[in-house]
N, C-alpha and C positions, 0 to 999 in steps of 0.2 A: 504494500500500500504506500502511495505517495502522500505527502502532506504539504499544506500551504498555510499562509497566514490569512486570516479572515479580515479583509479590508485593512484599515489602519490599526487594528487591534494587535495584541500580542497573543491572540488565540491561535494555537497551532492545530489545524483540523485536517482530517483525512479529505482527500480531493473528492471523495464520494461519501455522502452521509446516509443516514437512515431516516426516512420520513415515517411517522407513526400515526397518520390520520386513520389508518385502518384498524388500529387497536380500539376496541370498544364500539366500533361503528357497525351497526346492523346492516347498513347499506353496502358494506364491503363483505358481508357474510359472517360477521362476528357471532359466535355461539351456534352457528350452523355449519359453516365450512371449517372454522377454526375458533380457538379461544385462547385463554391465558397461557396454557402450557405451550401451545404452538408459538405464541408471541414471544414467550421467554426463550424458546429455542432459537428464534430468529435473532433476538438481542444477543444471546450468548455466542452464536456463530459470528455475528458482526464484530463483536469484540475480539474473538479469536483471529479474525482476518485483518485486524488493525483499524477497523472503522471506529472512530472516536467522537464523531459528530452526530448527535441525535436531536431531531426536531419534533416538537410536539406542540400542543396548545390546550388551553383550558376547555375549549369547546369540543375537542376530539373525544367522542364518547362521553360527553358531560363529565370530564375529569378522569375517565377510566384509562385513557392513554397515558396520562401522567403517572397514575398509580402503577400501571403495568411496567412502565419504563423504570420507575423507581425500584420495583422489585427485581427487574432484570439486571439492574446495575448496582444492586446493593452490596455485592462483594468486590466491586471494582474500586480501586483507589480514586477518590473524587478528583484529584488533580490530573488524572490520566484521561478524563473524558470531558467533553464540551456539551453542555445541555442548553438547548434553545427552546423556549416556549413563547406563547403569545397571549396577550390580553385581548379579549373579545372587543369588537367594535362597539358593543353596547355598554362597555365598562370604561369609557374613556374620560369621565369626569375625574377630577383629582382624587377624591376619596375612594372612588370605585377602582381606580388603577391600583392604589395602595392595597385595598382589600383583596383584589384579584391576585396581586403578586403574593400576598401572604398566604392565600389559599393554595396557589400553585406550589409555593415552597413546601407547604405541609404535604401536599399530595406527592411531590417529587422526593420528599425525604431528604432535603438538602438545605444548607444555610444560605446558599446563593445561587442565582441563575446566571449562567455565563452570558447569554444573549436573550434579552427580553424585547419582544417585538410587538408592535401594534398590528393586530391581525388584519383589520380592515379600517379604512377611514370612516369617520363619523362626522358628517357635515353639520350636525347640530351641536357639536362640541368644539370650541376653539382649539386648534392644534397646540397653541402656546400653553394652554392649561394642561393638556395631556403630557407634553414634553416636560413641563415643570415637575409633574409627578414622577415621570421616568427619571429625570435627573436627580431628584431627591432620593429615589430608591438607590441610585448609584452611591450617593453620599452616605446612605444608611448601611451600605455593604450588602444589600439584598440582591443587587444586580451589578454585573461587571460592565456590560456594554448594552447600548440601545440600538434597536433595529426596527424596521417597518416591514410590512408585507402588503402586497397589492396596491401600492401607491404609484400612480402614474407620474409623468414628468413634472407637471406643475405642482402636484401635491408633494412630491419628493423635494422639490426646491423649497416649498413652504416649510417643510420639516427641517431642512438644513438651516434655513434662516431663523427658525424658532429656537434652535439649540443655542444655549448661552454658556453652559459650563462644560458640556461634553458633546462629542460629535456622533451623529448617527452613522453606524459602520456598515449596515447592510440593508438591502431591500429584497425581500423574497417574492418572486413573481412567477407567473406561468411562463415557462420558456422551454421550448424543445425545437427540434429540427423542422417541425411543421408550423407550430404556433410561435411566430417570431415578432409579434407586435412590439415586444419590449425593445427591439433593436432600433425603433424609430426615435424615441425620446428618452426612455428610461435608462437604457444601457449607456448611451453617450453621456448623459448627465451624471450617472453614477461614476463612470470612469473619470470624468472631469473633477469629481469631488472625492475620489478615493473610497467610494461606497461599493462594497462587494455585492455581487448578484448571486442570490441563492435561488436555484431553479427547482420549483416544484412541478410535478407531473412531467418529468423529463422524458418519459416514454409514452406520453399522450394517452394515459389511462390504459396502457397495454397495447395500443395500436402499433407502436413502434417495436414491439417484441418479436413480430413475425409469426405469432401463433394464430392470427386471424386471417381470413380471406373473404372473398365476396359472398361465399355461402355461410360463413361463420362470423357472427358479430359478437363483441363482448356483451355479456349479460349483466343483470343487476341494475337497480334504479339509477345509481350514480352514472354508470356508463351509458345506459340506454337513453338518458336525457342529454348526453354529451353532443355538442354541436357537430363534431367531426363524424359522429355516427348518424345523427338525425338527418344531416344533409347528405343525401345519397351520392351526389357528385363528389363532395369532399371525401367521403369514405372510400369511394372507388379510386380516387386519385391517391389517397393515403396508402391504400394497399398496393397500388402500382409502384408508388414511391419506395415502400419497404422492399418490394421484390427487386427493384433495380439496385438499391444500395446493397442488398444481400448478395446479389449476383456479381456486382462490380467490385465490391470491397470486402464484405464479410467472409465470403467463401474463399477468397484469395488469401485472407489473413488467418483462415481456419478458426474463426470465432463466430459468435452469434451476432445477428444483426442488431440486437438490443445493446450489446456491448459497444458496437460501432457508434450508435446514437448517443450513448453515455460519454464515450470518448470525445465525440463531437462537442458535447456540452462543455466538457472540461477544456477543450481546445479554445473555447470562446471565453475562457477565464471566469466561468460560472461554476458554482458548486451544486451538482445535481443531488437531490435527496429522494431517490426512488423509494417507494414502499416495498414491503416484502411480506408474504404470508407464510413462506416456508424457508428453511435454512438454505435450500438449493437456490432460491431466488437471490438471496444476499450474496451467495458464493459467485453466481454469475455476474451480479452487479459489481462486486468488488474487483473482479478480474479486469473490468474495463479500465481501471486505473493504470494497468500495465500496457495498454494499447496506445501506440503512437500513430497518429494520422499524418500523412504528408500533406503539404499545402495543396497539391493536386486533388487529393482525396477530400479534403475539406471543401475545396472549391466545387467539386462534383456534387457533394451533398447540398451545398449552398444554392447551387444553380438548378438542380434537377427538379426541385419542388416547384419553383416559379415557372419552369418550363412546362411542367405537367398542368399547372393551373391555366396556362395560356393556350394550351393545345386541346383540341377536342379529340381525346384519344379513344373515345367510345363511339 
């Protein structure tokens, strides 16, 4: 496993993290397809493979994710892991931020949160009020660094300007080889200000894994309502895109196409945090950190999606 610094912080994190929104979430099959024991096995395997960056949130499973993560990491030296969690958009008033952080600390079984993120913007709460609370949490020693999630360019700039004592070090956004809206404003602004990009859904809810085709679509409420699946043209282009990248790059490198897409995300200086339901999933994801893509391969991936969208391939 390779490691990098998260933005301007001194946090040394694995270039691939583990996203845990699936823990406790019935829409991802919790307690039907898998449960606590399976989740603990995933966390344990992640640690064995050198993954040290774990992302969760108070809303994931209504706190279940944080509790499961705490149990899975209970025997690991706290200084060897980096825990990121999020305060919900509904809790961005000053007193609510403090209360939410206290509750997350209790569920996580830790005295501090490495990266505390604003999960979603709340247009009814002044960002200065929220940032003031976040900065006070740093002063209290409850939080080491401040981050945001799902903030577009203008909102990210507003956060940067609202910070008085500490800097925002990261923005967690939807980003993968197909969904690249973040490249228009968010990523350039983040780069300009030394803000790290954490990429959630780096495999587009499984579409970029190569296990789906035109006859087989991802199932479950979360996936079935996903734009890339509900839009038939986009889904067909997505499958064609995966097939081409698999044929042109993955097979030649003797690796899975999902590993290529994760390596692509890393090549863009973003930190992918794919989820995993089984130890095998985290094993496949972790190996992507060892894959090096040439500039020609990166260019191929960059260009082929746009080409598919412009051509009537059907």
